[in-house]
C-alpha positions, 0 to 999 in steps of 0.5 A: 122357211116362212112363208111370208105371203101366206102370212100376209094373206092371213093378215090382210083378211084379218085386219080388212075381213075378207075371205083368205081363199079369195086372195091371191098372192099377186093380188094388188091391195087396190084390187082388195080394196084396200086403199092408202089409208087402208096400207098404213091399217095394214102396216100398223097390223104387221107391225102389232102382229110381228112386234117389229118397227116397219118404216113409213117410207116403206108404204110406197112398197105396198102395191101387192101381197108379195111386195108387202110380204118382201118388206115383212121379210126384211123387217123381221130379219132385222129384229135382233134376237127376234123370231119370224114363227107366228102362225 
């Protein structure tokens, strides 16, 4: 089973140059300094990293690491013939 929250932590840490050890799985994006523009940047990073498309309407769900990982899992699940193993 793929650990999407751990993968989201990795992408967040790389995208925003944060220490992954300091990012809790229930961390609010706002607490990590990720504002609305940062959420767009995160969405874009996830799309590039996983080669998926995530609808901009999903940005409202980008509130914490777990919710972002849920959106990612849905996007990966809907990707025909795609693999969700990246790490």
